[in-house]
C-alpha positions as CSV (number, residue, x, y, z in Angstrom):
1,M,1.2,-8.1,-17.2
2,E,-2.1,-9.5,-15.9
3,A,-5.5,-8.0,-16.8
4,Q,-6.0,-6.7,-13.2
5,E,-2.6,-5.0,-13.2
6,A,-3.3,-3.4,-16.6
7,L,-6.7,-2.1,-15.4
8,H,-5.0,-0.1,-12.6
9,R,-1.9,0.9,-14.5
10,Y,-3.6,2.3,-17.5
11,W,-7.1,3.3,-16.3
12,G,-6.6,3.7,-12.6
13,Y,-9.5,1.4,-11.7
14,E,-9.4,-1.2,-9.0
15,E,-12.3,-3.4,-10.1
16,F,-13.8,-4.5,-13.4
17,R,-17.5,-3.8,-14.2
18,P,-19.8,-6.8,-14.4
19,L,-19.1,-9.1,-17.3
20,Q,-15.9,-7.3,-18.5
21,Q,-13.5,-9.9,-17.2
22,R,-15.5,-12.6,-19.0
23,V,-15.2,-10.8,-22.3
24,I,-11.5,-10.1,-21.8
25,A,-10.7,-13.7,-20.8
26,S,-12.4,-14.9,-24.0
27,L,-10.5,-12.6,-26.2
28,M,-7.2,-13.4,-24.5
29,A,-8.0,-17.1,-25.2
30,S,-8.6,-16.2,-28.9
31,R,-12.3,-16.9,-28.7
32,D,-14.9,-15.0,-30.7
33,V,-17.4,-13.0,-28.6
34,C,-20.7,-11.3,-29.1
35,V,-21.3,-8.6,-26.4
36,I,-24.6,-6.8,-25.6
37,M,-24.0,-4.2,-22.9
38,P,-26.0,-1.1,-22.2
39,T,-24.7,2.4,-22.8
40,G,-22.0,3.1,-20.2
41,G,-21.4,-0.6,-19.5
42,G,-17.7,-0.4,-20.4
43,K,-17.7,-2.1,-23.8
44,S,-14.6,-0.3,-25.1
45,L,-12.4,-1.5,-22.3
46,C,-13.3,-5.1,-23.2
47,Y,-11.2,-4.8,-26.3
48,Q,-8.8,-2.0,-25.4
49,L,-7.3,-3.9,-22.4
50,P,-6.5,-7.2,-24.4
51,A,-5.0,-5.0,-27.1
52,A,-2.8,-3.3,-24.6
53,L,-1.6,-6.6,-23.2
54,Q,-0.4,-8.0,-26.6
55,A,2.9,-6.5,-27.6
56,H,4.0,-6.4,-31.2
57,K,0.3,-6.9,-32.3
58,T,-2.4,-4.5,-33.3
59,A,-6.2,-4.7,-32.6
60,V,-8.3,-3.4,-35.5
61,V,-11.4,-1.6,-34.3
62,I,-14.2,-1.0,-36.8
63,S,-16.1,2.2,-35.9
64,P,-18.8,4.1,-37.9
65,L,-18.0,7.7,-36.9
66,V,-14.9,9.8,-37.4
67,A,-15.6,11.8,-34.3
68,L,-15.8,8.7,-32.2
69,M,-12.5,7.4,-33.5
70,Q,-10.8,10.7,-32.7
71,D,-12.1,10.7,-29.2
72,Q,-11.1,7.1,-28.6
73,V,-7.6,7.5,-30.0
74,A,-7.1,10.7,-27.9
75,Q,-8.3,9.0,-24.7
76,L,-6.0,6.0,-25.2
77,G,-3.1,8.4,-25.7
78,Q,-3.9,10.0,-22.4
79,V,-3.6,6.7,-20.5
80,G,-0.4,5.7,-22.4
81,I,-1.7,3.2,-25.0
82,P,-0.5,4.0,-28.5
83,A,-3.4,4.1,-31.0
84,A,-4.1,5.4,-34.5
85,M,-6.9,5.8,-36.9
86,L,-7.5,5.8,-40.7
87,N,-10.4,7.8,-42.1
88,S,-11.4,10.2,-44.8
89,S,-10.5,13.3,-42.7
90,Q,-6.8,12.6,-42.9
91,S,-4.4,13.7,-45.7
92,G,-2.6,11.2,-47.8
93,S,0.7,11.8,-46.0
94,E,-1.0,11.3,-42.6
95,Q,-2.4,8.0,-43.8
96,V,1.0,6.9,-45.1
97,A,2.5,7.7,-41.7
98,V,-0.1,5.6,-39.9
99,R,0.6,2.6,-42.2
100,R,4.3,2.9,-41.6
101,G,3.7,3.0,-37.9
102,L,1.6,-0.1,-38.1
103,Q,4.2,-2.0,-40.1
104,A,6.8,-1.0,-37.4
105,G,4.6,-2.3,-34.6
106,K,4.1,1.1,-33.1
107,Y,0.3,0.9,-32.4
108,R,-1.7,-1.4,-30.1
109,L,-5.0,-0.3,-31.7
110,L,-6.1,0.9,-35.1
111,Y,-9.5,2.5,-35.6
112,I,-11.0,2.3,-39.1
113,S,-14.4,2.7,-40.8
114,P,-16.1,-0.4,-42.2
115,E,-16.1,1.0,-45.8
116,R,-12.3,1.7,-45.6
117,L,-11.6,-1.7,-44.1
118,A,-13.5,-3.5,-46.9
119,R,-11.4,-2.0,-49.6
120,E,-9.2,-4.6,-51.4
121,D,-6.0,-2.6,-50.9
122,T,-6.7,-2.3,-47.1
123,F,-7.3,-6.1,-46.8
124,G,-4.0,-6.5,-48.7
125,W,-1.6,-4.5,-46.5
126,L,-3.4,-5.5,-43.2
127,Q,-2.5,-9.1,-44.0
128,G,1.1,-8.2,-43.5
129,I,0.5,-6.9,-39.9
130,P,0.2,-9.1,-36.8
131,I,-3.4,-8.6,-35.6
132,S,-4.4,-9.4,-32.0
133,L,-8.2,-9.1,-32.6
134,F,-11.0,-7.4,-34.6
135,A,-13.5,-5.4,-32.6
136,I,-16.7,-4.3,-34.3
137,D,-18.5,-1.4,-32.6
138,E,-22.2,-0.8,-33.2
139,A,-22.5,-4.3,-34.5
140,H,-26.3,-4.1,-34.9
141,C,-25.6,-2.0,-38.0
142,I,-24.8,-5.3,-39.8
143,S,-28.4,-6.5,-39.5
144,E,-31.3,-5.4,-41.8
145,W,-33.5,-6.0,-38.7
146,G,-31.4,-3.5,-36.7
147,H,-32.5,0.0,-36.2
148,E,-29.4,1.5,-37.9
149,F,-28.7,-0.9,-40.8
150,R,-25.6,0.2,-42.8
151,P,-24.9,-1.8,-46.0
152,E,-21.2,-1.3,-45.7
153,Y,-21.2,-3.4,-42.5
154,R,-22.3,-6.4,-44.5
155,Q,-18.8,-6.4,-46.1
156,L,-17.3,-7.3,-42.7
157,G,-18.5,-10.8,-43.3
158,A,-15.3,-11.3,-45.3
159,L,-13.1,-10.8,-42.2
160,R,-13.3,-14.5,-41.1
161,A,-12.1,-15.8,-44.5
162,R,-9.4,-13.2,-44.9
163,F,-8.1,-13.4,-41.3
164,P,-8.9,-16.8,-39.9
165,E,-6.7,-16.6,-36.8
166,P,-7.6,-13.4,-34.8
167,P,-10.7,-13.5,-32.7
168,I,-13.7,-11.3,-33.7
169,A,-15.6,-9.4,-31.1
170,A,-19.0,-7.8,-31.9
171,F,-20.3,-5.1,-29.6
172,T,-23.6,-3.3,-29.3
173,A,-25.9,-1.7,-26.7
174,S,-29.1,-2.7,-28.4
175,A,-29.9,-5.9,-30.3
176,T,-33.0,-8.0,-30.2
177,R,-32.8,-11.8,-30.4
178,R,-33.3,-11.6,-34.2
179,V,-30.6,-9.1,-34.6
180,R,-28.2,-11.0,-32.4
181,H,-28.7,-14.2,-34.5
182,D,-28.1,-12.0,-37.6
183,I,-24.8,-10.6,-36.2
184,L,-23.5,-14.2,-35.4
185,A,-24.4,-15.4,-38.9
186,Q,-23.2,-12.4,-40.9
187,L,-19.8,-12.3,-39.1
188,H,-19.3,-16.1,-39.2
189,L,-18.4,-16.1,-35.5
190,R,-17.0,-19.5,-34.4
191,D,-18.5,-20.9,-31.2
192,P,-18.7,-17.4,-29.8
193,E,-18.9,-16.5,-26.1
194,K,-22.3,-14.7,-25.8
195,V,-22.2,-12.0,-23.1
196,I,-25.5,-10.3,-22.6
197,A,-26.0,-7.8,-19.8
198,S,-29.4,-7.1,-18.4
199,F,-31.4,-4.5,-20.2
200,H,-33.0,-3.3,-17.0
201,R,-31.6,0.0,-16.0
202,A,-33.2,0.3,-12.6
203,N,-32.0,3.9,-11.9
204,L,-33.7,5.3,-15.0
205,R,-37.3,6.6,-14.6
206,Y,-39.2,6.3,-17.8
207,V,-42.1,8.6,-18.5
208,A,-44.0,8.8,-21.9
209,R,-46.6,11.5,-22.3
210,Q,-48.7,12.5,-25.3
211,C,-49.3,16.3,-25.2
212,T,-50.1,19.3,-27.3
213,A,-47.3,21.6,-28.5
214,V,-48.1,24.1,-25.7
215,R,-48.1,21.5,-23.0
216,Q,-44.9,19.9,-24.4
217,K,-43.1,23.3,-24.0
218,A,-44.5,23.8,-20.5
219,L,-43.3,20.4,-19.3
220,L,-39.9,20.8,-21.0
221,Y,-39.3,24.2,-19.3
222,A,-40.5,22.9,-15.9
223,S,-38.3,19.9,-16.2
224,L,-35.2,21.8,-17.1
225,R,-35.7,24.5,-14.5
226,H,-36.1,21.9,-11.8
227,L,-33.2,19.8,-12.9
228,L,-30.8,22.7,-13.1
229,Q,-31.9,24.2,-9.8
230,A,-32.0,20.9,-7.8
231,A,-28.2,20.3,-8.1
232,S,-25.2,22.4,-8.9
233,S,-23.9,19.8,-11.4
234,G,-25.2,17.4,-13.9
235,S,-26.4,17.8,-17.5
236,V,-29.4,17.3,-19.7
237,I,-29.8,16.1,-23.3
238,V,-32.8,17.2,-25.3
239,Y,-33.5,15.3,-28.5
240,A,-35.4,17.1,-31.2
241,P,-36.5,15.5,-34.5
242,T,-35.1,18.0,-37.0
243,I,-32.3,20.5,-37.4
244,A,-34.9,23.3,-37.5
245,R,-36.4,22.1,-34.2
246,V,-33.0,21.9,-32.6
247,E,-32.1,25.4,-33.5
248,E,-35.5,26.8,-32.5
249,T,-35.6,24.9,-29.2
250,A,-32.1,25.9,-28.2
251,A,-32.8,29.6,-29.0
252,E,-36.1,29.6,-27.2
253,L,-34.7,28.0,-24.1
254,T,-31.8,30.5,-24.0
255,G,-34.2,33.4,-24.5
256,A,-36.2,32.1,-21.5
257,G,-33.2,32.1,-19.3
258,I,-32.3,28.4,-19.7
259,A,-28.8,28.4,-21.3
260,A,-28.8,25.7,-24.1
261,L,-26.6,24.8,-27.0
262,P,-27.6,23.3,-30.3
263,Y,-25.8,20.3,-31.9
264,H,-26.5,18.8,-35.3
265,G,-24.8,17.4,-38.4
266,K,-25.1,20.6,-40.5
267,M,-22.9,22.6,-38.1
268,E,-19.2,23.0,-38.8
269,A,-17.1,20.3,-37.1
270,A,-15.3,22.8,-34.9
271,A,-18.5,24.4,-33.7
272,R,-19.9,20.9,-32.8
273,R,-16.8,20.1,-30.9
274,T,-16.9,23.4,-29.0
275,H,-20.5,22.9,-28.1
276,Q,-19.9,19.4,-26.9
277,E,-16.9,20.4,-24.8
278,R,-18.8,23.3,-23.2
279,W,-21.6,20.9,-22.3
280,M,-19.1,18.3,-21.0
281,E,-17.5,20.9,-18.9
282,E,-20.9,22.1,-17.7
283,E,-20.3,25.7,-18.8
284,V,-23.7,25.1,-20.4
285,R,-25.7,22.2,-18.9
286,V,-28.4,21.7,-21.6
287,L,-27.6,20.5,-25.1
288,V,-30.4,20.2,-27.7
289,G,-29.4,17.8,-30.4
290,T,-30.4,15.5,-33.3
291,L,-29.3,11.9,-33.5
292,A,-25.9,13.2,-34.5
293,F,-25.2,13.7,-30.8
294,G,-24.4,11.1,-28.2
295,L,-22.5,8.2,-29.7
296,G,-19.4,7.6,-27.6
297,I,-20.1,10.4,-25.2
298,N,-18.5,9.5,-21.9
299,K,-20.4,11.6,-19.4
300,A,-21.7,9.9,-16.3
301,N,-23.9,12.5,-14.6
302,V,-26.5,13.2,-17.3
303,R,-29.6,13.7,-15.0
304,A,-32.2,13.6,-17.8
305,V,-32.7,12.7,-21.5
306,I,-35.8,14.4,-22.9
307,H,-37.3,13.5,-26.3
308,L,-39.5,16.0,-28.1
309,A,-40.8,13.4,-30.7
310,L,-41.4,9.7,-31.0
311,P,-38.1,7.8,-31.9
312,K,-38.3,5.5,-34.9
313,S,-37.8,2.4,-32.8
314,I,-37.6,1.0,-29.2
315,E,-33.9,0.2,-29.9
316,Q,-33.2,3.8,-30.8
317,Y,-35.0,5.1,-27.7
318,Y,-33.3,2.6,-25.4
319,Q,-29.9,3.7,-26.7
320,E,-30.5,7.4,-26.5
321,A,-32.4,7.4,-23.2
322,G,-29.6,5.1,-21.8
323,R,-27.2,8.1,-21.9
324,A,-28.8,9.2,-18.7
325,G,-27.7,8.0,-15.3
326,R,-24.5,6.2,-16.2
327,D,-23.2,7.0,-12.6
328,G,-26.0,4.8,-11.2
329,A,-27.9,7.7,-9.6
330,P,-31.6,8.3,-10.5
331,A,-32.2,10.0,-13.8
332,D,-35.3,10.9,-15.8
333,C,-36.0,9.7,-19.3
334,L,-38.9,11.9,-20.5
335,L,-40.6,11.2,-23.9
336,L,-42.9,14.1,-24.7
337,W,-44.7,13.2,-28.0
338,Q,-47.4,14.8,-30.0
339,K,-50.1,13.0,-32.0
340,R,-48.6,14.1,-35.3
341,D,-45.4,12.2,-34.5
342,A,-47.2,8.9,-35.0
343,G,-48.7,10.1,-38.3
344,L,-45.2,11.2,-39.6
345,L,-43.7,7.8,-38.7
346,A,-46.6,6.0,-40.4
347,H,-46.2,8.1,-43.5
348,F,-42.4,7.4,-43.5
349,A,-43.1,3.7,-43.3
350,Q,-45.7,3.8,-46.1
351,E,-43.3,5.7,-48.4
352,T,-40.5,3.2,-48.0
353,E,-40.1,1.7,-51.5
354,D,-38.4,-1.7,-50.8
355,P,-41.1,-4.1,-49.6
356,D,-38.8,-5.9,-47.2
357,E,-37.6,-2.7,-45.6
358,R,-41.2,-1.4,-45.5
359,E,-42.2,-4.4,-43.4
360,R,-39.3,-3.8,-41.0
361,V,-40.1,-0.1,-40.7
362,W,-43.8,-0.8,-40.0
363,Q,-42.8,-3.3,-37.4
364,R,-40.6,-0.8,-35.6
365,F,-43.4,1.8,-35.8
366,H,-45.9,-0.5,-34.2
367,E,-43.5,-1.4,-31.5
368,I,-42.7,2.2,-30.5
369,R,-46.3,3.2,-30.7
370,N,-47.3,0.3,-28.4
371,F,-44.5,1.3,-26.0
372,V,-45.9,4.8,-25.5
373,T,-49.6,3.9,-25.5
374,A,-49.9,0.5,-23.8
375,P,-50.8,0.5,-20.1
376,A,-47.8,-1.7,-19.3
377,C,-44.6,-1.1,-17.3
378,R,-42.1,0.7,-19.5
379,H,-39.1,-1.2,-18.0
380,R,-40.9,-4.5,-18.6
381,Q,-41.7,-3.6,-22.2
382,I,-38.1,-2.7,-22.9
383,C,-36.7,-5.9,-21.3
384,T,-39.2,-8.2,-23.1
385,H,-38.6,-6.5,-26.4
386,F,-34.9,-7.5,-26.2
387,G,-35.8,-11.1,-25.1
388,E,-35.1,-10.7,-21.3
389,R,-37.4,-12.4,-18.9
390,W,-39.3,-10.0,-16.5
391,T,-40.3,-11.1,-13.0
392,L,-41.0,-7.9,-11.1
393,A,-44.6,-7.1,-10.3
394,S,-43.9,-3.3,-10.5
395,C,-40.8,-1.4,-11.4
396,G,-41.7,1.7,-9.4
397,A,-39.7,3.8,-11.8
398,C,-42.1,4.6,-14.7
399,D,-45.3,6.5,-15.2
400,V,-47.4,3.3,-15.6
401,C,-46.1,2.0,-12.3
402,G,-46.9,5.2,-10.4
403,Y,-43.9,7.5,-11.0
404,E,-44.4,11.0,-12.1
405,P,-41.9,13.9,-11.8
406,E,-43.0,16.1,-8.9
407,Y,-41.9,19.2,-10.8
408,W,-44.6,18.4,-13.5
409,T,-47.2,18.9,-10.8
410,A,-45.6,22.2,-10.0
411,A,-45.7,23.2,-13.6
412,A,-49.5,23.2,-13.4
413,K,-49.3,25.6,-10.5
414,P,-47.1,28.6,-11.4
415,S,-46.9,29.7,-7.8
416,A,-45.7,26.4,-6.5
417,H,-42.1,25.8,-5.7
418,V,-40.9,22.3,-5.3
419,V,-37.4,21.6,-4.0
420,I,-36.1,18.1,-4.3
421,P,-32.7,17.1,-2.9
422,P,-30.1,16.4,-5.6
423,A,-29.7,12.8,-6.6
424,V,-25.9,12.9,-5.9
425,P,-24.5,14.7,-2.8
426,P,-22.3,17.6,-3.7
427,P,-18.6,17.4,-2.8
428,P,-17.7,18.7,0.7
429,R,-15.5,21.4,-0.8
430,P,-17.2,23.1,-3.8
431,D,-14.4,25.7,-3.8
432,L,-11.9,22.9,-4.3
433,L,-13.9,21.3,-7.1
434,E,-14.0,24.6,-8.9
435,A,-10.3,25.0,-8.5
436,L,-9.7,21.5,-9.9
437,K,-12.0,22.2,-12.8
438,A,-10.2,25.5,-13.6
439,W,-6.9,23.6,-13.6
440,R,-8.4,20.9,-15.8
441,R,-9.7,23.5,-18.3
442,Q,-6.3,25.2,-18.6
443,T,-4.5,21.8,-18.9
444,A,-6.9,20.6,-21.6
445,H,-6.7,23.8,-23.6
446,A,-2.9,23.7,-23.6
447,A,-3.0,20.1,-24.9
448,G,-5.7,20.7,-27.4
449,L,-8.0,18.1,-25.7
450,P,-11.5,18.1,-24.3
451,A,-11.4,18.6,-20.6
452,Y,-13.0,15.2,-19.8
453,M,-10.0,13.5,-21.4
454,V,-7.7,14.9,-18.8
455,L,-9.7,13.7,-15.8
456,H,-13.4,12.8,-15.5
457,D,-15.8,14.6,-13.2
458,A,-16.0,11.5,-10.9
459,T,-12.3,11.6,-10.4
460,L,-12.3,15.4,-9.5
461,E,-15.2,14.7,-7.0
462,A,-13.2,11.8,-5.5
463,L,-10.3,14.2,-5.0
464,C,-12.6,16.6,-3.0
465,H,-14.1,13.9,-0.9
466,C,-10.7,12.4,0.2
467,P,-7.9,14.8,-0.8
468,P,-4.6,12.8,-1.2
469,R,-1.4,14.1,0.4
470,S,1.1,12.3,-1.7
471,L,1.6,10.6,-5.1
472,G,1.2,7.3,-3.4
473,E,-2.3,8.3,-2.0
474,L,-3.1,9.8,-5.4
475,R,-2.6,6.4,-7.0
476,Q,-5.5,5.1,-4.9
477,I,-8.0,7.6,-6.4
478,T,-10.1,6.0,-9.1
479,G,-9.1,7.3,-12.5
480,F,-5.4,7.8,-11.7
481,G,-3.3,5.2,-13.5
482,E,0.5,5.4,-13.7
483,V,0.5,7.6,-16.8
484,K,-1.9,10.2,-15.3
485,V,0.0,10.2,-12.0
486,A,3.2,10.9,-13.9
487,R,1.6,13.5,-16.2
488,Y,-0.6,15.3,-13.8
489,G,0.1,14.2,-10.2
490,E,2.3,17.0,-9.0
491,A,0.0,19.7,-10.6
492,V,-3.1,18.1,-9.0
493,L,-1.4,17.9,-5.6
494,G,-0.4,21.6,-6.0
495,V,-4.1,22.5,-6.5
496,L,-4.9,20.5,-3.4
497,G,-2.3,22.6,-1.5
498,V,0.3,19.8,-1.1
499,S,3.9,21.0,-1.4
500,R,6.3,19.2,-3.6
501,S,8.5,18.0,-0.7
502,A,5.5,16.7,1.2
503,S,4.2,14.8,-1.9
504,E,7.4,12.7,-2.3
């Protein structure tokens, strides 16, 4: 099977995204790769597709979060690619079953944490399994100069010596030149293909505003009311700096008539998952979270990401703000910070004990402070921070270059009512979209899956724009690979009003 055929068969896509084919071709030729792609750029498919094409071999994917592993394994199962994971949430018998499955050649992908992989016993039994490739997600964690350094990632440097044959692929959405060089050196990549996408997300509109606590709340409420009223679909992420602020903000918003859910690491796992699913399904369109929310979230129509405090670094901000507008439509990235935020970050830097780490924390602090205070294009600052050459005179999509949300003007005039057309046109049959979402909810609940793993919103909207009349036509809808046509095709056509005899 060729890569193009696999893309349609498993994922239901007709075309690759930019740069994906280059990464896939390198891995299929057993060449190491270092991939820098923005959030939503399609990094996971770059290693999942080569893994799916190589029978009797297993790709080992190193991932830092259990929740992310669970989602990826479940999504692969939905498209017919056998995958498994090994992590601390599993019982001993579950882990033994996974190892037996690996030894029998049952799985094309294995997801595992870096600390579990680096154990001597894991290295030992993995050497008895044919491995197609190693994929390291969030690879910036290996660098002390990265914004999320994890010491356990440093142990991945032993992979090359232990497994000299399989290619190693490093993936991240945010890495400066210094971090990229560190990734190459720490992982001992051999003549790697370096695939670096542009850091310029032209559809994102960056606004950074220093304000008082009262003004911050007014702008937050004005932003959310507009964004929720301007379109019948689309979601918002609000990032707060502490668990207390998350709980407080979600409660205050809900009390003011803006339904919002909290999400943070101290919540029970089941509650976090429920809140995430309700937000994904747009039962509640606003989620207030800490940094615990967002990694691996596959939601294309996030219309805004709003920060209520200064992030610790430009890399962190770029990664979190980048969860907006993955569908390519305009989206707002609003950074509403208070003067005390800078003081807290400076205090944190000063209190860092290790001298080398203190230097790195100070550098990140100065970079993010300059980003929000300098009278320079926000898009330009981000691109040049990551080493990308900037040639535009003006981006036209940040507050420095003249953009300001119209609804902020309205916030200063309580009687004003601003109506802005939705960024994405609604489907021609909203009743049909609701029927499809209801079917998806029931199907997902019966299977114990999040709704988005059954079919994505974009696929449901495509069904409404051009309703198929047969299984053959259904195969032409983006997101319907062979497995999903076989699993859901008849049911979807039934919702669309197509009889069984007509669909054949």
